N, C-alpha and C positions, 0 to 999 in steps of 0.2 A: 504493500500500500504506500509506503514511503517513496519507493522508486517511481511509482505512477504519479504521485503528487509532485515529485521533483521534476519529472518530465513535463507535466502539465504547466508548471511554473515557467520552465524554459520556453515552451511553446507560446505561452502568453506573452513573455517578454519579446519574443521574435515578432509576434503579431503586432504588439505595440510599436516596435521599432519600424515595421513596415508601414503602419498607419501614420506615424510621425513623418516618415519620408514622403509618403503620398501627399499629406497635407502641406508639407513644406514645398513640394514641387508645384502643387496647385496654387499656393500663395504667391510663389515667384511668378507664375504665369499671369495671375490676376493683379500683380503689383503695379501700381501707378506711382512712380517716384515724384516726390514733392520738392526735393532739393536739387540744386544744380549738379552736385556730385552723383546723386542717384540717377539722374537723367543720362549723364555721361557713361555710367556703368551699364545702364539698361540698353543704350545704343552701341555698347561694346567699343566705345572710344577709349575707355580705360579698362585694361585687362589684367593689370598686375596689382596684387594686394599691397605691395610696398608703396605704390603711388597713392593708394587710397589712404593709408595710415598717416600720410603727411598732412592730411586735413582732418577736421573734426567730423566724425561719422555720426549722423543723426538717424539713420535708417538701418535696422539690422538686416534687411534684405540685400543691402550692398555686400555685406560679408558673406551671406549665404550664396550669392551669385558667383563669387570668386573662390570660395573655399568650401570644402566638404568637412564640416566640423562634427565632432563628437561631444557629448555633454555628460556630466555627472553631477551628483548632489553631495554636498558636504553635510555631515551630521552635526548640526549646530544646536539641536534641542535635546531634551531628555524627557522620557516618559514619566507620567505621574502615577501615583498609587503606592500602596503600602509594600507590596511584594515586587511589583515590576518597576518601581520608581528608580530613577537614576540611569536607566538604560538609554543609550544614545539613539536618537532618531533624527530624521531629516527636517522635521518641522519644529520651529520654535514658537510656542504659543504664549501669548500675553492677553491680559484682560483689562478692560477699562470699565470702571464703575460709572454707571449713568442712572438716571431716574427710571429708565425702562428696564434696567437690569444689567447683567454683565455682557459686554460686547467683546467677543473673542477676535483676535487678530493672529494670523499665521505668517511667519517669516521663513524664508528659504534662501540658501546661498548655493549658487550653481557655478560650475566651472566648465568652460568650453575650450576646445583645442583640436588641432589637426594632427597631433603627434609628430610634428615636423617643425617646431620652432615658433608656433603661434599659439598664444594662450590668453584667456580672458576670464575675469572673475566678476560676478554680479550678485547683488543682494536685492531681494524683492519682498514686499509685504502686501497682503490682501486679506479679505475676510474669509477666504476659502483657500484650500491647499493648492489646487491646480492653477488658479490665477496667480498665486504667489510664485509658483515654479516658473510659469510662463514669463512673469516679470523678471525674475532672476536670470533666466536664460537670455532674455532680450538685453538686459543691462550688461551681461557678460560679453555678448557679441559687440556691443557698442564700446566696451572697454578693452577690446582686443589689442594686444601688443606683441611685438616680435622680440624674441630673446636670442642670445648668442650661445651656441653650444660649441664644444671642442673636446680636446683630449689634454687636459691640464695636469694629469697625475704624473709624478716623477717616475713611477715604475710601470708606465704604459706608453708604448711608442707606436700605437696603431694608427694615429693620425685620423681617426674617425670621430664624428660628432656624436658622442654618446654620454657626455657628462658636462658639467659646468667648466668653462675655460680657466677659471681661477677662483679663489676663495671669495665669497660674497656673503654679506650679512644684511638681513632685513629686520625691521622692527615695526611694531604696532602696539601701542599701549605699553604694557609691561613685558610683552612677549618678544623674544629675540630668537631668530632662526639663522643659523650659520650653515651654509652649504659649502662642502669641500670636494674637489675633484677626486674621483676614484677610478681604479683600473677596470678594464672590462671583466665581467663576471661577478663583480661585487654585488650588484643589485642596488635597490633603494633602501639605504639604512636610515630610515626616518619613520615617523608615525603614519598611521593609515590614512588620515585625512590629507596630509601633505603628499602622500604617494599618489593620490588621485590627481593632484595638480601637476606633479612632475611627469606622470605617465602621459597625460594629455599634452604636455609641453614637448615630449619627445626625449626626455632625459631617462636613461636606463640605469646608470650607475652614479651613486653619490654617497658621500659620508655627510653626517649632519650633527649639529649640537643645538639644543634648544634650552631656553631658560625663561622664567617668568610663569605667569598663570596660563600654561599651555592647555588647560582644560577649556578655556574660552576659545572655542574653535573659530569664532569670527575673527579674532585678532590673530590667531595662528595662521589661518589661510591668507590674510592680508599681509602678514609678515613674510610668508613664503613668497608671495607675489612680489613684494618689495625687493626681496633678495634676487629673484629672477630678473627683475627689471634693471638691476645694477650690472648685469652682464653686458649691457650695451654701453657702459661708461668708458671702456677702454677699447 
């Protein structure tokens, strides 16, 4: 029974991915750009993503037209309850006290990337879970940035782009994330949430050191993105 349920979950995930791809293709076909940059991309006068990132992107369809992105969700919330409380989950729920009662709000943090040097992080809030995820993915696409990869480890001479080119450190709040080059075969020696970001960025091997309130996943993800963005400074 467990194997059957596991297979059904995989099939459901595949069906959801296919539906998302179909809706994305349909949205791109029906897309009517409103900005000058969007019109140039729609008319195929701009075909390179690097030329787009030089300007401020206001339409996520611009990114979808030029790149095939994958998305994932960071576990920024925790479950409530006596026995199940404290378990990590994707939705961060808050409540506002009003005269009508408690008004719940759900927040979500999404990461998008093409596993080849382009990565984006977004945070969205809504009264329901699915609109919050859609907002987070949209903002992640609008915040897309390019990072630099390389082979910066002293005991690796493969000259392939599989790790960070040099030591970088990012911060957000009290959280500090330090990424160090690693040789091929090391893997991602970092927490699970930062692994999602690094995988979508196309980094396969890295050493890391973290400090501060790392249980605050919001700041942890932003600190990791800050460290990756510093790879373009040299």
